[in-house]
ZAMARGU-4260 file (C-alpha; in steps of 0.2 Angstrom, whole numbers, plus 5000, padded with zeros to 4 digits):
<rodrens>
0) 5058/5070/4996 | 5065/5056/5008 | 5060/5038/5006 | 5051/5040/5023 | 5041/5055/5016
5) 5037/5046/5000 | 5031/5031/5009 | 5020/5042/5021 | 5014/5051/5005 | 5009/5034/4998
10) 4999/5030/5014 | 4990/5047/5013 | 4986/5044/4995 | 4979/5027/5000 | 4969/5034/5014
15) 4962/5047/5002 | 4958/5033/4990 | 4968/5041/4976 | 4976/5027/4966 | 4983/5039/4953
20) 4993/5049/4966 | 4998/5033/4975 | 5006/5025/4960 | 5014/5042/4955 | 5027/5038/4969
25) 5031/5021/4961 | 5043/5015/4947 | 5035/5009/4931 | 5039/4991/4935 | 5035/4992/4954
30) 5024/4979/4962 | 5015/4974/4978 | 5017/4957/4985 | 5015/4945/4999 | 5032/4944/5009
35) 5042/4931/5000 | 5027/4926/4990 | 5016/4930/4976 | 5015/4947/4968 | 4997/4953/4970
40) 4998/4969/4959 | 5011/4969/4945 | 5018/4986/4938 | 5011/5003/4940 | 4996/5000/4930
45) 4992/4983/4939 | 4994/4992/4956 | 4982/5007/4950 | 4968/4995/4944 | 4970/4984/4959
50) 4968/4998/4971 | 4954/5006/4962 | 4945/4989/4963 | 4949/4988/4982 | 4943/5006/4985
55) 4927/5003/4976 | 4924/4987/4986 | 4928/4995/5003 | 4925/5014/5002 | 4929/5016/5020
60) 4946/5007/5019 | 4960/5016/5029 | 4978/5012/5035 | 4985/5020/5050 | 5004/5020/5053
65) 5007/5012/5070 | 5026/5013/5069 | 5040/5017/5057 | 5058/5010/5054 | 5070/5017/5040
70) 5086/5009/5034 | 5095/5013/5018 | 5083/5010/5004 | 5069/5002/5014 | 5055/5009/5025
75) 5045/4998/5036 | 5028/5002/5043 | 5017/4993/5055 | 5000/4997/5049 | 4983/4995/5056
80) 4970/4992/5042 | 4951/4994/5043 | 4940/4990/5028 | 4923/4994/5034 | 4907/4987/5025
85) 4910/4980/5008 | 4899/4986/4993 | 4897/4969/4987 | 4888/4962/5003 | 4902/4951/5008
90) 4907/4948/5026 | 4915/4962/5036 | 4934/4961/5036 | 4940/4961/5054 | 4953/4975/5056
95) 4970/4969/5055 | 4989/4973/5057 | 5001/4971/5043 | 5020/4975/5042 | 5023/4984/5025
100) 5041/4984/5018 | 5043/4998/5005 | 5059/4996/4994 | 5066/5011/4985 | 5076/5014/4969
105) 5081/5031/4963 | 5069/5040/4975 | 5054/5030/4969 | 5045/5015/4977 | 5050/4999/4968
110) 5041/4986/4978 | 5029/4984/4993 | 5029/4968/5003 | 5016/4964/5016 | 5019/4953/5031
115) 5002/4948/5039
</rodrens>
């Protein structure tokens, strides 16, 4: 599977709210982080638990790929994210765009960085 196909499969798993499938495409020590900033989900297990919590809070959460760029071991998506109503009664999150940079090692995603 190409890096692009893997990143697209990760988005499909995200939109299906399948955290287990999402992390199956990642290295064991993969993480999700803000661009040049703090890690928000550490390791495969941290990513799995973080996504499960997010999916429970926003059951209508979706990410639409608006554009794609691929270079060597990186895939970049511009994504349009909608959350929908939160189950905890918190304010509605206005839909937003994010650039996500997926880094790959050995055919698996090793890091996702978000630019917002």
